N, C-alpha and C positions, 0 to 999 in steps of 0.2 A: 143348457149345459154345453160348454165348448167341446168341440170334437177332439181337441188335444187331450182333454182329461179322459175321455172315453177310450181312446186308442192306446193310452199308456198304462192301462190297468192290467198288468201281467203279474200273476202270482210268482212268488219267489220259489227257488228250487227246494228250499226246506219245506215250504208249505205243500208243494207237489209230492215230495217224498213222504211227508207225514200223512197225507191223504191216501196214498197208495198203501202204506203200512197199515193204516186203520181199516181200509177196505179189505185187504187180504187177511188181516187178523180176524176181523168180524166174519168173513165168509168161511174161513177155515174153522173157526170156533163153532159156527152155526152148523156146518156140515159134519163135524166130528160129533157134536151132540145129537144131531139127527141120525147119524150112523149108529150110535150107541143106544138110541131110544128103543124102548120095548113097545112098539106099535106096529100095526100091519104095514106092509110095503106100500099099499095104495095111499095111506096117510103120509108116509115119508115122501112119496112122490108129490103129493099135494103141497106139502110145506116147502119142498125144494123148488117147485114151480112158483110159489109165492115169492121166494127169495129172488128168483130170476126176474120175475115181473117187477119187483121193487128196484132191482139194479137197473133194469131197462128204463123204467120211468124216471129214475134219478138222472141218468145220463141224458135222456130226452129233454127234460126240463132245463138242464144246464146248457145244452146245445141251443135250445130255443132262446134262452135269455141272451146267450152270447151272440147269436145271429141277429137278434133285435138290436142289440147295442151296436154291432157293426153296421147294420142298415141305417141306424140313426146317425152314426158318425159319417157314413157315406152321404146321406142326405144333407147334413150340415155342410160338408165340404162342397157339395154340388151347389147348394144355395149360395155359399160364399163366392164361389167362382162365377156364378151368374151375375153377381154385382160387380165383380172385377172386370169380367169380359162379357159385356152385354152383347146379345146377338143382333 
């Protein structure tokens, strides 16, 4: 896959805005329902912690994929420059 294709993959502003709205709507809805739930406080804390772990894992996976793509694009450029300017 050419490096140019990998480096030009930027999401649009509309997609970013829709992602933030979906994330905030889901988190607020989850927390409101958790607040109104008739269960002991320790169970509410458990479910809140599960939500936080889920958000952390989603961000971690996204960053890992992005870093791998950037590393791949960097390696492609380095390999191409090695053929253009041999040592």
